[in-house]
N, C-alpha and C positions, 0 to 999 in steps of 0.2 A: 306705700304712700303714693297717691296720685297727685302730680304737680300740674297746675293749670297755668299755661303760658299765655301772657297777654302781649300782643304785638303793638307796642307803643309808638311805632313809626307811622301808624295809619292816621289819617286826618281826623277821623271820628274820635278816636281816643285822645288825640291832642287837644281837641276842643273841650272835651269833658274835663281833662286835667287842668286846662286854663281856667275854666269856670270855678273849679274848686280852689284854685290858688288866688283868684282875684275876686273881690266882692263886686256887688252891683254898682258901687260908686267908683270902681276902678282902683281902690286902694288894695294893697297886698293883704292877704288874709293869712293868719297863723293857723297851721294845720297840725293837729296832734299826730304823732307817729303811731300808726296802728299796725300791729303785726298780723299778717294774714292768718286766718284760722285754717289749719291743715285739713284737707279733705281726705278722709280715710276710706279706702275701698271696703265694700262689704266683706266680712270675713268668709274665707272659703270654708265650705262644709268639711267637717272632720271626716276623712276617708273611713269607710267601714273597716272594722277589724276583720281579719280572716276568721271564718267560722271555725269552731273547735274541731280539732282532729278527730276526737271521739264524740259520737252523738250522746245526748243526755241519757242517763240511765233510765230504763223502763220503770214505771211506777210499781211499787210493791203490790203483790196480789192482795185482794181484800181479805180482811181477817176473819170474815164470817161468810159461809156459803150455805145454801139450802139445797138438799138433795131429796127428791120425792119420787115414789114409784111403787111398782108391784110386778108380779109375774102372773102367768096364766090368765090371759087377757080376753081376746076377742073370740067369742064363740058365735058363729053365724046363727041367727034366729033367736039368740038370747039377749035380753036387755042389759045384762050386767056391765058390759064394757061402756055403754052409754052412761050408766050411772056413775062409774068411777071416773070416766073422762070429765064428767060435770064437776067432780071434786077437784080435778086438776085445774079446771078453768079458774077456780078461785084461789089457787096456790101458786105463788111465785117461786122460781128456783129452777134448777136443772132436773129434768125428768130422766129416770132410768127405767128399763124393763129387766125382769129377771127370767126371761125365757117363756116359751110356749105363747108366742105373741098372737098366732092365728091358728084356730082349730079347724079341722082335726090334723091336717097334714102340712100346714104352712104353704099352701099353693098360692100362686098369684091371685086367683079368684078369692080365696079365703082372706088374703091380706086386704081385700077391699072392705071387709068387715072391720078390720083394724083401722084402716084409713078413715072410715066414716066416723070413728070415735076418737081414739087416742091419736090418730093421724094428724089431727089439727095441732098437736104439740110436737110434731116430728122435728122441727128445727131446733128444739131445745132438748132432744132426747138422745141418750146414749143407751143402746139396746144390748141385751145378751140373748143368746140363742138357747132354746130348750129342745127336748127330745121330739116334741110334736113339730117343731120347725124343720127337723130332719126327716119328717115324713115325706118331704120332697127331696130327691137325691141331692146330696151335698148342700142341703138347706138353701138351694138356689133362689127360691121365692123370698126367703128372708134377706139374703144378701142383695138381691136386686131391688127389693123395696127400700131398705135402709141405705144402700149405697155406702158412701164413705163414712157415714155415721156408725157403721158396724165394724170399722177398722179394715185392715187389708182383706181383700176378697178371699173367701175360703178358709181363713184362719179362725175368726171368731173370738179373738182376744186382743186387747189393746188397753191403753191407760189414758187417763185425763186428769187434770187438776181441778179441784173444787175448793177454792180459797186456799188455806194452808195445808189441805189434805191432798194425798195422792190416792186416786181411785183406780182400781184395775177391774176391767170387765173380762171375765174368764169364760172359757168354753168347757163345761163339764160333760160334754157329749163325746168329744174325741180328743186325742192327744194329751191326756191328763196323767199319763204314767211317767215315772222317773226316767230321765233320758230323752223325753220328747222335746220337740222344738218349743212347745208352749212353756214347759217348766224352765228351759234354758232362757227364754225371753223373760219370764216372770222374775227369775233371780236377778237378771241384769237390770230390769226396770226398777226393782225395789232397792237394789244397791244404790242406784242414782237418787232414790228418794230417801236416803238415810237421814234419820233425824226428824222425819215428818210423820204425822199421823197417817194411817193407812186403812182404807176400806176396800173390800172386794165384793163383787157381784158375780154370782153364777147361778145356774138353774137348780142344781141338786143340793139339798141340804145334807150336811154330814149326819145329823140325827133328826128324827121327826116322830111326833106322836100321831101323824096321819096314817092313812091306809097304805101309802107307799113305803113307809118305814125308813130305816137308815140307808145311807148310800156310802158304804165304806170305800168305794172306788175313788172318792175325791180326797182321800187321806193325803196323798202325795201333794196335791195342791195346798191343802191345809198346812202341811209341814213346811213348805216353802214360805207361805204367808206368815206362819208363826216365827220362823227363823228371822224374818225381817221385822217382827214386832207388830203385826197387823192387829187392829183393834176391833173391827166390825166386819162381819161377813153377812151378806144378804142373799137369800135363796128363795125358791118357790117350790114347784113340783107338786107338793100336796096343797090342795086348794083350801087353805086356812091361814090364820095368823098365829104364829108361835114365837115367843121371845124366850131365849135361853140365857142362863148365866154363862160367864166366861168358861171356855172349855179348851182342852188340848186336842191334838189331832186324833186321839182315840175316842173323842166324844165324852170324856170324863170331866167333871168340874175342876177348874184350874184357874186361880186368880190371875195367873200370868198369861192365860190364853186369850182367845178372841170371843166376843159375844156374837151369837148367831140369831138372826131374825129371819124366819120363814114367812114370806108374804105372798102366798099364792092366791091372792084375793082380788086380782085385777079385773075380773069380769066373768070368768067361767064359773059354772055351778060349784058352790062350796061343798067341801067334804065334812063328814062327821069325824070327831076325834076318837082315837083309841086311848090307851093308857098313857099317862104323862111319862116323859123321860126324866132321869135324875136331874137334868139341868133345866127343866121347864120352869119358867117363872110366870108366864102369862100366856093365855091362848084364847082365841075368838074364832068363831065360824061365821063370818059375815064379810061382805064385800067392803073393800077399802084400800087405802094406800098408806105407806109409812112415810113420815116426813122427818128428816134429820136436819138439825141446825149444827153445822160443823164449825168449830172454833179451834184456834191453834193448839190448845191442850185439853180440849173436852168436846163433848157433843151432847145434844138433847134429842130425844125422839118422841114422836107421837104417832099412834096408829089412828089415822083419820078415817073412820068408817062411814058408811051411808047412814049409820045411826048416831054419829057423833064421835068424839074422841074417847076411845075405850082403853087406851094404855098410853102411858107417858113416863118419862124418866130422864135421868142425866147420868153421865159417867165420864171419867177422865180417859185420855188416851196416853199411853206410856211411851 
């Protein structure tokens, strides 16, 4: 409370008091007793509370994510990569590549052909390396072009999150045998992703109806993926689109296995098909990209070709 003190000994205040007590006619005047109204100082602002010791929890990841891409992409002098890059222009989401990004040898000069097309999406792209990228020693043109987007220099394998899914980009060109650093890393990464849906991207398909045929050397990668319950594997290498039923690491139909999508349709000249594999469910020989909509317990796919959507479906992830 603020108290206002009046000095009544001063002459000015004595005159005022006298005029209040005596009327104009000089007669004494009765004055009602008035209690002074207390003057209250403005309330002090409430001091701020200390900030919480622990910062607020990060928001949960989005429940849905879109993953789009293909492999076998930029072939200098060919218009295919420009046509598929135009498809990407109209599709939101995270872009991936499944190897053989720049033909024929992945040189810095050849990556200029990639940069002129798919390169405009580089900031949202997670790449994988293919055998043609290794036409330059140690795939140096590939690693120099993509930089940190390709993971640790020289390794060619890494992981990233896409909504509720864990996605691993693998190197099926080197270090794929049991006991390799890549398989050691893969097991550890997928252990940390326990309980989540899993997709893998690599260049070589386990089985294929295309002219390059099967690639049994990637079986060890497949075994580790299936041990962790992987649901989707995307590959390229043969320049065609082929969707397979779920399969095991031997390439045989297995409802507990992973579904393989071969999408070597990113821009290089497409191949003709050979005979279908026991797991083949759909195949197309036309340029295009595959689009996945990833949800916590399921996924949808579309093969978006330059001729329109030619394959689509839905499946659960276990």
